[in-house]
PyMOL Python script that loads the backbone (N, CA, C, O; Angstrom):
from pymol import cmd

cmd.read_pdbstr("""\
ATOM      1  N   UNK A   1      29.992 -30.235 -16.119  1.00  0.00           N
ATOM      2  CA  UNK A   1      28.557 -29.407 -16.943  1.00  0.00           C
ATOM      3  C   UNK A   1      27.320 -29.263 -16.564  1.00  0.00           C
ATOM      4  O   UNK A   1      26.690 -28.236 -16.312  1.00  0.00           O
ATOM      5  N   UNK A   2      26.996 -30.419 -16.537  1.00  0.00           N
ATOM      6  CA  UNK A   2      25.380 -30.055 -16.047  1.00  0.00           C
ATOM      7  C   UNK A   2      25.040 -29.962 -14.665  1.00  0.00           C
ATOM      8  O   UNK A   2      23.850 -29.860 -14.368  1.00  0.00           O
ATOM      9  N   UNK A   3      25.863 -29.981 -13.831  1.00  0.00           N
ATOM     10  CA  UNK A   3      25.651 -29.473 -12.312  1.00  0.00           C
ATOM     11  C   UNK A   3      25.938 -27.966 -12.929  1.00  0.00           C
ATOM     12  O   UNK A   3      25.152 -27.160 -12.431  1.00  0.00           O
ATOM     13  N   UNK A   4      26.708 -27.457 -13.732  1.00  0.00           N
ATOM     14  CA  UNK A   4      26.934 -25.923 -13.671  1.00  0.00           C
ATOM     15  C   UNK A   4      25.477 -25.374 -14.353  1.00  0.00           C
ATOM     16  O   UNK A   4      24.810 -24.443 -13.901  1.00  0.00           O
ATOM     17  N   UNK A   5      25.183 -26.102 -15.434  1.00  0.00           N
ATOM     18  CA  UNK A   5      23.990 -25.625 -16.075  1.00  0.00           C
ATOM     19  C   UNK A   5      22.410 -25.868 -15.190  1.00  0.00           C
ATOM     20  O   UNK A   5      21.391 -25.186 -15.305  1.00  0.00           O
ATOM     21  N   UNK A   6      22.626 -26.993 -14.366  1.00  0.00           N
ATOM     22  CA  UNK A   6      21.695 -26.616 -13.486  1.00  0.00           C
ATOM     23  C   UNK A   6      21.594 -25.418 -12.199  1.00  0.00           C
ATOM     24  O   UNK A   6      20.585 -24.800 -11.857  1.00  0.00           O
ATOM     25  N   UNK A   7      23.069 -25.315 -11.589  1.00  0.00           N
ATOM     26  CA  UNK A   7      22.761 -24.377 -10.680  1.00  0.00           C
ATOM     27  C   UNK A   7      22.807 -22.560 -11.596  1.00  0.00           C
ATOM     28  O   UNK A   7      22.495 -21.466 -11.127  1.00  0.00           O
ATOM     29  N   UNK A   8      23.164 -22.808 -12.564  1.00  0.00           N
ATOM     30  CA  UNK A   8      22.538 -21.602 -13.291  1.00  0.00           C
ATOM     31  C   UNK A   8      21.050 -21.531 -13.732  1.00  0.00           C
ATOM     32  O   UNK A   8      20.447 -20.473 -13.554  1.00  0.00           O
ATOM     33  N   UNK A   9      20.556 -22.368 -14.176  1.00  0.00           N
ATOM     34  CA  UNK A   9      19.340 -22.104 -14.238  1.00  0.00           C
ATOM     35  C   UNK A   9      18.389 -22.262 -13.031  1.00  0.00           C
ATOM     36  O   UNK A   9      17.178 -22.088 -13.175  1.00  0.00           O
ATOM     37  N   UNK A  10      19.003 -22.632 -11.696  1.00  0.00           N
ATOM     38  CA  UNK A  10      18.058 -22.785 -10.472  1.00  0.00           C
ATOM     39  C   UNK A  10      18.312 -20.984  -9.867  1.00  0.00           C
ATOM     40  O   UNK A  10      17.547 -20.266  -9.223  1.00  0.00           O
ATOM     41  N   UNK A  11      19.430 -20.770 -10.301  1.00  0.00           N
ATOM     42  CA  UNK A  11      20.013 -19.017  -9.890  1.00  0.00           C
ATOM     43  C   UNK A  11      18.773 -18.099 -10.636  1.00  0.00           C
ATOM     44  O   UNK A  11      17.856 -17.542 -10.032  1.00  0.00           O
ATOM     45  N   UNK A  12      19.002 -18.099 -12.124  1.00  0.00           N
ATOM     46  CA  UNK A  12      18.027 -17.362 -12.717  1.00  0.00           C
ATOM     47  C   UNK A  12      16.550 -17.303 -12.358  1.00  0.00           C
ATOM     48  O   UNK A  12      15.963 -16.223 -12.292  1.00  0.00           O
ATOM     49  N   UNK A  13      15.866 -18.636 -12.093  1.00  0.00           N
ATOM     50  CA  UNK A  13      14.709 -18.750 -11.490  1.00  0.00           C
ATOM     51  C   UNK A  13      14.305 -18.279 -10.155  1.00  0.00           C
ATOM     52  O   UNK A  13      13.223 -17.760  -9.882  1.00  0.00           O
ATOM     53  N   UNK A  14      15.189 -18.489  -9.427  1.00  0.00           N
ATOM     54  CA  UNK A  14      15.271 -17.738  -7.957  1.00  0.00           C
ATOM     55  C   UNK A  14      15.162 -16.220  -8.318  1.00  0.00           C
ATOM     56  O   UNK A  14      14.168 -15.532  -8.084  1.00  0.00           O
ATOM     57  N   UNK A  15      16.427 -15.741  -8.978  1.00  0.00           N
ATOM     58  CA  UNK A  15      16.027 -14.031  -9.030  1.00  0.00           C
ATOM     59  C   UNK A  15      14.633 -13.798  -9.844  1.00  0.00           C
ATOM     60  O   UNK A  15      13.948 -12.784  -9.708  1.00  0.00           O
ATOM     61  N   UNK A  16      14.356 -14.743 -10.596  1.00  0.00           N
ATOM     62  CA  UNK A  16      13.162 -14.205 -11.489  1.00  0.00           C
ATOM     63  C   UNK A  16      12.214 -13.962 -10.615  1.00  0.00           C
ATOM     64  O   UNK A  16      11.652 -12.876 -10.751  1.00  0.00           O
ATOM     65  N   UNK A  17      11.838 -14.692  -9.698  1.00  0.00           N
ATOM     66  CA  UNK A  17      10.672 -15.048  -8.502  1.00  0.00           C
ATOM     67  C   UNK A  17      10.907 -14.092  -7.662  1.00  0.00           C
ATOM     68  O   UNK A  17       9.972 -13.459  -7.171  1.00  0.00           O
ATOM     69  N   UNK A  18      12.322 -13.805  -7.329  1.00  0.00           N
ATOM     70  CA  UNK A  18      12.528 -12.838  -6.272  1.00  0.00           C
ATOM     71  C   UNK A  18      11.721 -11.295  -6.527  1.00  0.00           C
ATOM     72  O   UNK A  18      10.884 -10.665  -5.882  1.00  0.00           O
ATOM     73  N   UNK A  19      12.470 -11.061  -7.849  1.00  0.00           N
ATOM     74  CA  UNK A  19      11.852  -9.760  -8.698  1.00  0.00           C
ATOM     75  C   UNK A  19      10.661  -9.408  -8.992  1.00  0.00           C
ATOM     76  O   UNK A  19      10.237  -8.252  -8.960  1.00  0.00           O
ATOM     77  N   UNK A  20      10.024 -10.434  -9.311  1.00  0.00           N
ATOM     78  CA  UNK A  20       8.151 -10.585  -9.515  1.00  0.00           C
ATOM     79  C   UNK A  20       7.868 -10.641  -8.341  1.00  0.00           C
ATOM     80  O   UNK A  20       6.803 -11.255  -8.404  1.00  0.00           O
ATOM     81  N   UNK A  21       8.123 -10.359  -6.826  1.00  0.00           N
ATOM     82  CA  UNK A  21       7.393 -10.576  -5.449  1.00  0.00           C
ATOM     83  C   UNK A  21       7.767  -9.267  -5.235  1.00  0.00           C
ATOM     84  O   UNK A  21       6.977  -8.580  -4.587  1.00  0.00           O
ATOM     85  N   UNK A  22       8.763  -8.774  -5.618  1.00  0.00           N
ATOM     86  CA  UNK A  22       9.223  -6.884  -5.167  1.00  0.00           C
ATOM     87  C   UNK A  22       8.468  -6.400  -5.727  1.00  0.00           C
ATOM     88  O   UNK A  22       7.936  -5.517  -5.053  1.00  0.00           O
ATOM     89  N   UNK A  23       7.880  -6.536  -7.174  1.00  0.00           N
ATOM     90  CA  UNK A  23       7.227  -5.682  -7.871  1.00  0.00           C
ATOM     91  C   UNK A  23       5.764  -5.150  -7.198  1.00  0.00           C
ATOM     92  O   UNK A  23       5.296  -4.020  -7.063  1.00  0.00           O
ATOM     93  N   UNK A  24       5.228  -6.601  -6.814  1.00  0.00           N
ATOM     94  CA  UNK A  24       4.155  -6.555  -6.052  1.00  0.00           C
ATOM     95  C   UNK A  24       4.161  -6.059  -4.449  1.00  0.00           C
ATOM     96  O   UNK A  24       3.202  -6.445  -3.781  1.00  0.00           O
ATOM     97  N   UNK A  25       4.828  -5.512  -4.009  1.00  0.00           N
ATOM     98  CA  UNK A  25       5.107  -5.145  -2.579  1.00  0.00           C
ATOM     99  C   UNK A  25       4.082  -4.151  -2.271  1.00  0.00           C
ATOM    100  O   UNK A  25       3.895  -3.060  -2.811  1.00  0.00           O
ATOM    101  N   UNK A  26       3.404  -4.750  -1.243  1.00  0.00           N
ATOM    102  CA  UNK A  26       2.389  -3.556  -1.005  1.00  0.00           C
ATOM    103  C   UNK A  26       2.893  -2.981   0.321  1.00  0.00           C
ATOM    104  O   UNK A  26       3.330  -3.694   1.224  1.00  0.00           O
ATOM    105  N   UNK A  27       2.794  -1.449   0.393  1.00  0.00           N
ATOM    106  CA  UNK A  27       3.569  -0.735   1.599  1.00  0.00           C
ATOM    107  C   UNK A  27       2.411  -0.385   2.196  1.00  0.00           C
ATOM    108  O   UNK A  27       1.570   0.291   1.605  1.00  0.00           O
ATOM    109  N   UNK A  28       2.248  -0.843   3.515  1.00  0.00           N
ATOM    110  CA  UNK A  28       0.950  -0.400   4.431  1.00  0.00           C
ATOM    111  C   UNK A  28       1.309   1.073   4.742  1.00  0.00           C
ATOM    112  O   UNK A  28       2.392   1.436   5.199  1.00  0.00           O
ATOM    113  N   UNK A  29       0.115   1.990   4.394  1.00  0.00           N
ATOM    114  CA  UNK A  29       0.084   2.892   4.609  1.00  0.00           C
ATOM    115  C   UNK A  29      -0.953   3.267   5.394  1.00  0.00           C
ATOM    116  O   UNK A  29      -1.946   2.605   5.091  1.00  0.00           O
ATOM    117  N   UNK A  30      -1.241   4.321   6.591  1.00  0.00           N
ATOM    118  CA  UNK A  30      -2.437   4.913   7.018  1.00  0.00           C
ATOM    119  C   UNK A  30      -3.716   5.494   6.554  1.00  0.00           C
ATOM    120  O   UNK A  30      -3.547   6.647   6.157  1.00  0.00           O
ATOM    121  N   UNK A  31      -4.833   5.120   6.479  1.00  0.00           N
ATOM    122  CA  UNK A  31      -5.696   5.758   5.465  1.00  0.00           C
ATOM    123  C   UNK A  31      -5.900   7.060   5.975  1.00  0.00           C
ATOM    124  O   UNK A  31      -5.533   7.340   7.116  1.00  0.00           O
ATOM    125  N   UNK A  32      -6.520   7.985   5.142  1.00  0.00           N
ATOM    126  CA  UNK A  32      -6.719   9.611   5.683  1.00  0.00           C
ATOM    127  C   UNK A  32      -7.538   9.771   6.256  1.00  0.00           C
ATOM    128  O   UNK A  32      -8.498   9.211   5.728  1.00  0.00           O
ATOM    129  N   UNK A  33      -7.884  10.412   7.419  1.00  0.00           N
ATOM    130  CA  UNK A  33      -9.056  10.274   8.249  1.00  0.00           C
ATOM    131  C   UNK A  33     -10.127  11.178   7.354  1.00  0.00           C
ATOM    132  O   UNK A  33      -9.791  12.080   6.587  1.00  0.00           O
ATOM    133  N   UNK A  34     -11.392  10.775   7.598  1.00  0.00           N
ATOM    134  CA  UNK A  34     -12.690  11.054   7.044  1.00  0.00           C
ATOM    135  C   UNK A  34     -13.024  12.437   7.781  1.00  0.00           C
ATOM    136  O   UNK A  34     -13.392  12.257   8.942  1.00  0.00           O
ATOM    137  N   UNK A  35     -12.991  13.434   7.478  1.00  0.00           N
ATOM    138  CA  UNK A  35     -13.109  14.739   7.892  1.00  0.00           C
ATOM    139  C   UNK A  35     -14.511  15.621   7.052  1.00  0.00           C
ATOM    140  O   UNK A  35     -14.725  15.328   5.875  1.00  0.00           O
ATOM    141  N   UNK A  36     -15.177  16.415   7.574  1.00  0.00           N
ATOM    142  CA  UNK A  36     -16.175  17.074   6.819  1.00  0.00           C
ATOM    143  C   UNK A  36     -16.312  18.091   7.613  1.00  0.00           C
ATOM    144  O   UNK A  36     -16.481  18.038   8.831  1.00  0.00           O
ATOM    145  N   UNK A  37     -16.217  19.369   6.712  1.00  0.00           N
ATOM    146  CA  UNK A  37     -16.071  20.586   8.033  1.00  0.00           C
ATOM    147  C   UNK A  37     -17.335  21.109   7.991  1.00  0.00           C
ATOM    148  O   UNK A  37     -17.816  21.552   6.949  1.00  0.00           O
ATOM    149  N   UNK A  38     -18.129  21.089   9.436  1.00  0.00           N
ATOM    150  CA  UNK A  38     -19.505  21.430   9.628  1.00  0.00           C
ATOM    151  C   UNK A  38     -19.560  22.829   9.063  1.00  0.00           C
ATOM    152  O   UNK A  38     -18.618  23.621   9.057  1.00  0.00           O
ATOM    153  N   UNK A  39     -21.071  23.092   8.471  1.00  0.00           N
ATOM    154  CA  UNK A  39     -21.189  24.238   8.349  1.00  0.00           C
ATOM    155  C   UNK A  39     -21.776  24.823   9.664  1.00  0.00           C
ATOM    156  O   UNK A  39     -21.520  26.020   9.792  1.00  0.00           O
ATOM    157  N   UNK A  40     -22.163  24.529  10.201  1.00  0.00           N
ATOM    158  CA  UNK A  40     -22.366  25.162  11.689  1.00  0.00           C
ATOM    159  C   UNK A  40     -22.022  24.414  12.767  1.00  0.00           C
ATOM    160  O   UNK A  40     -21.623  23.259  12.618  1.00  0.00           O
ATOM    161  N   UNK A  41     -22.137  24.987  13.965  1.00  0.00           N
ATOM    162  CA  UNK A  41     -21.228  24.197  15.370  1.00  0.00           C
ATOM    163  C   UNK A  41     -22.888  23.920  16.004  1.00  0.00           C
ATOM    164  O   UNK A  41     -23.745  24.410  15.268  1.00  0.00           O
ATOM    165  N   UNK A  42     -23.350  23.316  17.065  1.00  0.00           N
ATOM    166  CA  UNK A  42     -24.361  22.899  18.036  1.00  0.00           C
ATOM    167  C   UNK A  42     -24.694  24.018  18.960  1.00  0.00           C
ATOM    168  O   UNK A  42     -25.505  23.826  19.866  1.00  0.00           O
ATOM    169  N   UNK A  43     -24.062  25.296  18.773  1.00  0.00           N
ATOM    170  CA  UNK A  43     -24.416  26.473  20.034  1.00  0.00           C
ATOM    171  C   UNK A  43     -25.155  27.379  19.059  1.00  0.00           C
ATOM    172  O   UNK A  43     -24.798  27.812  17.963  1.00  0.00           O
ATOM    173  N   UNK A  44     -26.260  27.547  19.737  1.00  0.00           N
ATOM    174  CA  UNK A  44     -27.317  28.289  19.360  1.00  0.00           C
ATOM    175  C   UNK A  44     -28.642  27.844  19.181  1.00  0.00           C
ATOM    176  O   UNK A  44     -29.136  26.947  19.864  1.00  0.00           O
ATOM    177  N   UNK A  45     -29.428  28.646  17.984  1.00  0.00           N
ATOM    178  CA  UNK A  45     -30.707  28.015  17.580  1.00  0.00           C
ATOM    179  C   UNK A  45     -30.018  27.310  16.189  1.00  0.00           C
ATOM    180  O   UNK A  45     -28.909  27.630  15.761  1.00  0.00           O
ATOM    181  N   UNK A  46     -30.675  26.549  15.734  1.00  0.00           N
ATOM    182  CA  UNK A  46     -30.978  25.795  14.365  1.00  0.00           C
ATOM    183  C   UNK A  46     -30.471  26.358  13.317  1.00  0.00           C
ATOM    184  O   UNK A  46     -29.865  25.865  12.365  1.00  0.00           O
ATOM    185  N   UNK A  47     -31.026  28.400  13.776  1.00  0.00           N
ATOM    186  CA  UNK A  47     -31.035  29.114  12.425  1.00  0.00           C
ATOM    187  C   UNK A  47     -29.528  29.467  12.203  1.00  0.00           C
ATOM    188  O   UNK A  47     -29.103  30.080  11.224  1.00  0.00           O
ATOM    189  N   UNK A  48     -28.866  29.051  13.123  1.00  0.00           N
ATOM    190  CA  UNK A  48     -27.395  29.533  13.108  1.00  0.00           C
ATOM    191  C   UNK A  48     -27.248  30.996  14.039  1.00  0.00           C
ATOM    192  O   UNK A  48     -26.210  31.639  13.887  1.00  0.00           O
ATOM    193  N   UNK A  49     -27.849  31.289  14.589  1.00  0.00           N
ATOM    194  CA  UNK A  49     -27.711  32.287  15.669  1.00  0.00           C
ATOM    195  C   UNK A  49     -27.331  31.846  16.571  1.00  0.00           C
ATOM    196  O   UNK A  49     -27.757  30.765  16.980  1.00  0.00           O
ATOM    197  N   UNK A  50     -26.312  32.602  17.243  1.00  0.00           N
ATOM    198  CA  UNK A  50     -25.251  32.502  18.442  1.00  0.00           C
ATOM    199  C   UNK A  50     -25.991  32.836  19.628  1.00  0.00           C
ATOM    200  O   UNK A  50     -25.429  32.843  20.724  1.00  0.00           O
TER     201      UNK A  50
END
""", "prot")
cmd.dss("prot")
cmd.show_as("cartoon", "prot")
cmd.util.cbc("prot")
cmd.orient("prot")
């Protein structure tokens, strides 16, 4: 009977540790690209005249 209790305790401990690791799972994602819309392009004068 002690072997049965030992196996039950070990299986509960293993299941508890696996579920704790799954809760902290990091899903790799690609970051969003940094984009700032330019108010002007580099054609023409600095005043914005084309």
